Structure formats: structure tokens, C-alpha cells
Backbone as a ProteinNet text record, in pm:
[ID]
protein_1_A
[PRIMARY]
MNVATINLSLRYKGGHKGTLQAATLIHKLEHFIKKYYQNQLFKGAIIALSLVLIAFFSLSFLEYFGRFSSTTRTALFYLFITVSIGTLVWYIVRPILGLVNISRKFGVKEASILIGNHFPEVQDKLLNTLQLQEDALSLIHI
[TERTIARY]
-1294.1	-1191.5	-1192.1	-1080.2	-1068.2	-1017.2	-1007.2	-974.7	-825.4	-742	-606.3	-590.2	-691	-671.2	-742.2	-809.5	-879.7	-774.7	-754.3	-668.2	-755.5	-720.9	-791.4	-701.7	-750	-672.5	-707.4	-606.9	-629.2	-567.6	-638	-585.4	-529.9	-406.7	-340.5	-344.1	-316	-320.8	-222	-105.8	-1.4	-48.6	-158.4	-204.6	-154.8	-58.2	-12.3	-99.2	-105.2	-186.3	-111.2	-164.3	-96.1	-193.4	-135.7	-224.6	-193.8	-305.6	-289.6	-374.9	-317.5	-396.1	-481.2	-603.1	-701.2	-655.8	-601.3	-556.7	-446.4	-357.7	-243.6	-312.7	-402.7	-463.3	-534.6	-611.9	-683.6	-583.8	-473.1	-371.2	-312.8	-280.6	-221.5	-321.3	-447.5	-543.6	-560.1	-558.1	-570.3	-446.2	-330.1	-218.1	-226.7	-288.2	-314.8	-410.4	-513.5	-617.5	-547.4	-463.6	-393.5	-310.4	-229.7	-157.5	-236.5	-361.2	-448.6	-491.5	-536.9	-572	-455.1	-336.3	-216.2	-194.8	-212.5	-196.6	-295.1	-426.5	-529.4	-506	-453.4	-416	-306.3	-207	-98.1	-143.8	-219.3	-275.5	-369.6	-452.2	-544.5	-474.4	-362.2	-289.7	-237.9	-184.5	-135.7	-253.7	-370.8	-477.1	-537.2	-555	-610.6	-520.9	-387.2	-294	-306.4	-316.3	-322	-447.1	-557	-687	-695.4	-646.6	-653	-563.5	-445.6	-360.6	-419.5	-479.8	-545.7	-658.8	-736	-848.7	-796.4	-687.5	-632.9	-580.6	-503.1	-449.1	-562.8	-658.6	-764.4	-844.7	-873.8	-950.4	-866.1	-739.7	-645.8	-637.7	-629.1	-631.2	-758.3	-878.7	-1001.2	-1010.6	-972.8	-969.6	-879.6	-762.1	-665.6	-720.6	-782.7	-830.9	-971.7	-1049.5	-1188.9	-1209.4	-1130.9	-1147.3	-1291.7	-1317.3	-1451.5	-1482.9	-1617.6	-1647.3	-1621.9	-1634.3	-1615.1	-1702.6	-1828.1	-1926	-1884.9	-1843.9	-1804.8	-1674.8	-1582.4	-1460.9	-1487.2	-1584.5	-1621.2	-1686.2	-1773.7	-1830.7	-1725.6	-1627.8	-1521.1	-1432.4	-1413.1	-1334.8	-1410.9	-1534.3	-1609.1	-1621.9	-1633.9	-1629.7	-1495.7	-1391.9	-1258.7	-1242.2	-1289.1	-1280.5	-1373.9	-1494.4	-1580.2	-1522.1	-1462.3	-1400.7	-1285	-1200.7	-1084.5	-1119.5	-1217.9	-1255.6	-1320.7	-1400.8	-1463.5	-1352.4	-1255.6	-1147	-1066.4	-1037.4	-957	-1037.4	-1167.3	-1242.5	-1257.9	-1280.4	-1299.1	-1171.7	-1062.1	-941.4	-843.1	-864	-769.4	-838.9	-943.6	-1012.3	-1074.9	-1139.3	-1200.4	-1093	-977.3	-884	-821.9	-808.7	-764.3	-866	-996.2	-1098.6	-1093.6	-1067.6	-1058.2	-936.5	-827.6	-693.4	-707.5	-775.1	-795	-918.3	-978.8	-1090.9	-1216.7	-1239.8	-1366.7	-1471.7	-1430.2	-1529.2	-1477	-1452.6	-1390.3	-1500.5	-1485.6	-1582.7	-1516.4	-1386.6	-1310.1	-1265.5	-1347	-1321.8	-1239.5	-1237.8	-1159.2	-1210	-1339.3	-1388.1	-1359.8	-1371.5	-1337.9	-1193.6	-1109.1	-962.7	-928.6	-996.7	-967.3	-1015.3	-1121.3	-1164.4	-1067.6	-1018.8	-916.8	-787	-743.9	-625.5	-645.9	-762.3	-798.4	-803.9	-853.8	-855.7	-710.3	-623.4	-485.8	-402.4	-425.2	-361.4	-460.9	-488.8	-597.8	-568.8	-445.7	-426.7	-475.9	-497.5	-552.4	-696.8	-756.1	-880.2	-986.9	-1021.4	-1126.6	-1079.2	-959.7	-906.9	-914.1	-879.6	-877.5	-1017	-1112.5	-1245.8	-1311.9	-1281.4	-1339.2	-1276.8	-1152.1	-1098	-1161.8	-1190.1	-1257.9	-1405.5	-1471.8	-1604.9	-1610	-1509.2	-1497.6	-1470.7	-1384.6	-1356.3	-1478	-1565	-1687.1	-1781	-1786.5	-1880.7	-1828.8	-1695.3	-1644.9	-1666.2	-1652.5	-1680.6	-1831.7	-1917.5	-2061.4	-2101	-2036	-2064.1	-2015.4	-1904.8	-1857.8	-1942.4	-2004.7	-2089.7	-2230.6	-2266.2	-2405.4	-2432.5
357.4	413.2	339.3	311.8	247.7	345.3	300.9	388.3	442.5	363.6	409.4	531.6	546.4	661.4	786.2	778.8	904.3	982.9	1103.1	1193.9	1290.4	1312.1	1406.4	1520.3	1644.9	1759.1	1806.1	1840.4	1897.9	2038.8	2123.9	2260.4	2261.9	2295.7	2304.7	2447.8	2473.5	2603.5	2703.1	2643.6	2726	2771.4	2729	2774.4	2687.5	2604.5	2518.5	2400.2	2352.2	2248.4	2110.7	2009.1	1879.2	1777.8	1684.3	1579.5	1444.3	1386	1257.9	1159.2	1047.3	947.8	875.9	850.1	789.3	646.7	576.7	440.7	436.9	536.3	536.7	562.2	655.9	688.7	567.1	496.2	376.5	267	251.5	154.6	183.9	315.1	349.4	325.7	356.7	332	187.6	106.4	-39.4	-94.8	-37.9	-82.3	-36.4	77.2	122.8	29	-14.2	-105.4	-240.4	-289.6	-412	-401.7	-296.2	-269.9	-261.1	-199	-186.1	-322.3	-409.1	-541.4	-631.1	-608.6	-674.6	-626.2	-502.8	-447.5	-504.2	-514.7	-569	-715.3	-787	-929	-943.1	-863.3	-866.2	-839.1	-729.8	-693.7	-802.1	-857.7	-961	-1086.6	-1123.4	-1235.8	-1222.6	-1099.6	-1077.7	-1082.7	-1019.4	-1014.4	-1157.3	-1232	-1365.4	-1456.4	-1456.3	-1540.5	-1502.3	-1372.9	-1332.6	-1383.9	-1362.9	-1402.3	-1554.8	-1629.1	-1775.9	-1825.7	-1759.7	-1795.2	-1757.1	-1641	-1592.4	-1692.5	-1730.7	-1821.9	-1954.9	-2000.8	-2141.4	-2133.6	-2027	-2030.6	-2006.8	-1929.4	-1901.2	-2034.5	-2105.1	-2227.9	-2334.2	-2332.4	-2427.7	-2397.7	-2261.5	-2222.8	-2257.5	-2237.9	-2275.4	-2427.8	-2504.6	-2649.8	-2698.5	-2637.4	-2680	-2654.9	-2541	-2511.5	-2559.3	-2573.4	-2614	-2760.9	-2839	-2985.7	-3022.2	-2984	-2998.4	-3139.7	-3172.3	-3301.5	-3311.4	-3436.2	-3461.3	-3386.1	-3362.5	-3290.6	-3142.2	-3087.9	-2944.5	-2924.3	-3018.8	-3005.6	-3009.8	-3096.6	-3109.8	-2979.7	-2923.8	-2796.9	-2679.5	-2681.5	-2580.6	-2600.7	-2728.5	-2764.6	-2711.3	-2738.1	-2689.5	-2535.4	-2476.7	-2332.6	-2275	-2339.5	-2290.1	-2308.5	-2420.8	-2444.4	-2342.7	-2313.4	-2216.1	-2078.4	-2031.1	-1906.6	-1892.7	-2000.1	-1995.8	-1985.2	-2061.6	-2059.7	-1919.1	-1873.2	-1739.2	-1632.2	-1636.5	-1539.6	-1541.7	-1666	-1681	-1634.3	-1665.7	-1616.2	-1467.7	-1402.7	-1259.5	-1184.1	-1225.9	-1147	-1192.9	-1310.4	-1360.3	-1391.7	-1462.6	-1496.2	-1377.1	-1284.3	-1167.2	-1074.9	-1047.1	-973.3	-1045.5	-1176.2	-1252.5	-1243	-1252.7	-1247.4	-1103.4	-1002.2	-863.6	-850.3	-921.2	-909.2	-975.9	-1087.3	-1153.2	-1102.4	-995.3	-928.7	-1012.3	-1101.8	-1178.9	-1105.3	-1051.4	-984.2	-849.9	-758.6	-636.1	-532	-477.4	-376.1	-238.1	-231.6	-116.2	-86.9	-1.2	22.5	148.4	190.2	304	433	454.2	572.2	582	463.9	466.3	485	431.9	452.1	598.4	664.2	805.8	891.6	856.8	928.6	907.7	786.6	761.3	837.7	839	910	1066.3	1110.1	1248.8	1289.6	1201.5	1234.7	1241	1160.9	1158.5	1276.3	1309.2	1418	1519.3	1620.8	1713.9	1794	1814.9	1893.8	1835.2	1696.7	1630.3	1579.7	1614.1	1560.9	1566.9	1685.1	1708.6	1672.6	1698.1	1679	1532.2	1445	1305.1	1249.1	1281.6	1237.1	1304.2	1434.6	1498.2	1436.5	1398.1	1334.6	1206.1	1122.2	997	1014.2	1118.5	1149.9	1196.9	1278.9	1320.9	1205.6	1111.8	995.7	909.7	891.5	814.7	886	1016.8	1092.9	1079.4	1088.8	1074.1	934.5	837.5	694.3	677.5	735.4	721.1	786.1	908.6	981.9	896.6	829.8	746.9	627.7	568.6	456.5	480.9	610.4	639.8	630.6
318.9	407.9	538.8	586.3	718.1	816.5	941.9	1052.1	1033.3	969.2	948.7	860.5	771.4	673.1	725.2	832.2	877.6	962.3	925.6	1006.1	1081.6	1203	1289.5	1320.6	1307.7	1336	1479.7	1556.8	1689.4	1692.9	1760.1	1785	1927.9	1943	2068.7	2118	2247.6	2301.7	2230.5	2185.6	2128.2	1987.1	1931.9	1807.3	1687.6	1704.2	1592.8	1578.6	1457.8	1421.1	1423.8	1486.9	1486.5	1430.2	1363.8	1303.4	1386.2	1417.4	1494	1423.3	1378.2	1318.3	1418.7	1376.7	1475.1	1510.6	1415.9	1444.7	1545.2	1544.2	1638.9	1780.9	1787.5	1918	1976.9	1880.9	1932.2	1978.6	1893.3	1929.1	2064.2	2093.9	2218.9	2334.1	2310.6	2421.4	2439.4	2333.4	2357.6	2439.5	2405.5	2483	2627.2	2653.7	2787.8	2855	2787.3	2840.6	2876.9	2792.3	2815.1	2941.4	2947	3069.5	3201.1	3182.6	3301.1	3340.2	3256.4	3288.9	3345.6	3292.6	3342.5	3493.3	3516.9	3652.1	3743.8	3694.2	3772	3804	3704.5	3724.2	3829	3825.3	3922	4064.1	4078	4208.7	4258.9	4165.7	4200.1	4248	4190.4	4232.2	4373.2	4402	4538.2	4635.9	4603.1	4698.7	4715.2	4599.8	4611.2	4697.9	4676.1	4750.2	4897	4921.6	5064.2	5125.9	5061.2	5122.5	5136	5047.4	5058	5172.3	5185.7	5296.4	5429.7	5433.9	5557.6	5605.5	5499.4	5523.9	5571.4	5506.8	5537.8	5690.6	5721.4	5855	5962.6	5926.6	6013.9	6049.7	5939.2	5962	6029.6	6006.1	6072	6217.8	6248	6384.1	6464.4	6393.8	6455.6	6479	6386.6	6400.5	6509.8	6521	6624	6764.4	6784.6	6919.6	6935.6	6829.3	6848.1	6858.6	6804.6	6808.4	6760.7	6641.5	6584.6	6543.3	6531	6482.4	6333.4	6285.8	6139.4	6053.9	6093.3	6014	6005.1	6111.6	6125.2	6037	6049.8	5970.8	5822.2	5783.4	5643.9	5593.6	5680.4	5642.9	5632.9	5725.8	5714.4	5583.8	5553.9	5437.7	5304.4	5292.7	5175.4	5181.5	5298.3	5305	5254.7	5289.6	5247.1	5092.5	5038.1	4894.3	4817.5	4874.2	4812.7	4811.6	4929.4	4938.8	4849.5	4836.8	4754.8	4606	4557.4	4420.8	4392.7	4479.2	4456.2	4453.8	4541.7	4541.2	4409	4363.6	4243.2	4121.9	4117.9	4000.7	4001.5	4119.8	4125.5	4097	4148.5	4143.6	4028.9	3975.7	3874.6	3742.2	3744	3615.1	3547.1	3625.2	3564	3490.5	3551.3	3476.3	3352.6	3364.1	3247.3	3135.1	3165.6	3057.3	3000.6	3074.3	3025.1	2937.9	2978.1	2903.4	2773.7	2759.2	2628.4	2549	2604.4	2537.1	2527	2624.6	2623.8	2700.4	2816.9	2900.2	2944.5	2854	2881.8	2910.2	3034.1	3077.1	3076.1	3039.9	3042.2	2904.5	2831.3	2691.1	2666.4	2543.8	2497.6	2562	2569.2	2633.6	2784.3	2851.8	2994.5	3014.1	2922.8	2932.7	2909.9	2817.6	2790.9	2912.3	2975.1	3093.8	3208.9	3227.1	3331.3	3307.6	3186.1	3148.8	3165.8	3128.9	3145.5	3288.7	3375.4	3516.8	3577.9	3521.1	3575.7	3514.5	3388.3	3321.3	3276.3	3360.3	3332.1	3208.5	3163.2	3047.1	2912.2	2914.7	2794.6	2817.1	2925.6	2973.3	2857.4	2819.2	2718.4	2583.2	2545.1	2410.3	2374.9	2459.7	2430.4	2404.2	2489.7	2471.2	2354	2325.9	2206.5	2082.4	2079.5	1960.1	1931.8	2038.4	2015.1	1966.4	2019.6	1971.6	1829.7	1792.2	1651	1557	1602.4	1524.4	1500.5	1606.6	1601.1	1499.2	1509.9	1414.3	1272.1	1252.7	1118.9	1058.6	1139.2	1103.1	1069.8	1147.1	1121.8	996.4	965.2	838.9	718.1	734.1	623.3	590.2	698.2	680	646.6	631.9	602.4	455
[MASK]
++++++++++++++++++++++++++++++++++++++++++++++++++++++++++++++++++++++++++++++++++++++++++++++++++++++++++++++++++++++++++++++++++++++++++++++

């Protein structure tokens, strides 16, 4: 049996029984995670661009009024390059790695907790459904 054939039943407050396929739930959570990382990438691009521009104009301002020696200008240049690369890696490369599922630290459980915090009416149901699915899969593989 694979994940697509496992049906999970949920009891709602109204007393009626609804069936939700586990694969559909996982697919929707994966879609949410992808949107989450796309949002992180978009915000990161704005923040990274802003920080790099602020650093550039600040260092240009310092150089204009400071009239530094060649050694100091070289140090400021390498400082700018280091800050720019660090900013790009932190705010752009990390979300890209999460988006392509290489370094994903935001999984299905974390997504369900985040959704549950935003929508309190499904808070426990979503996490319980995922835990029941894990239990069902572990029983199948025993």
C-alpha cells in the first residue's frame, strides 16, 4: 500500500464523517511549503538588495568625506564584498535551497503547526491527522 491508498477519517464538530486522502493532505502541505519558501525568497531579495545598497552608499559616503589611504579603501572594498556575499547567501541562497528541497528546515509538521497557529479551528485536527498517518504507515511497514 502506498500513501495514496490510505484514507483517513476525521470527525468534525457537526458529527458528520469526512474522508480525506492522506496524499492530498501531504500534497497541499507541500504546496504550502513551496509557497512559504517563495515568499521567503521574495522578502529576502528585497532585504538583500536594500542592505547591499545601504552598505554601498554608506561606504561611498565614508570614502568621499574620509579621503582614506589605499590600504583603508582596499579594506573597505573587501568588507563590502564580504557583507554583500553574506547577505546574498543568507537571504537568497538559503530560501532557494529550501525551495528545491536541498536544505529544507521547514517540513510538513512545521507547516501544519504554522497553519494551525493561523487558523485555530484546524489546529489540532491537522497535526493529529498527520500523526495518525505516520502511525498507519508505520503499522503497514512492520
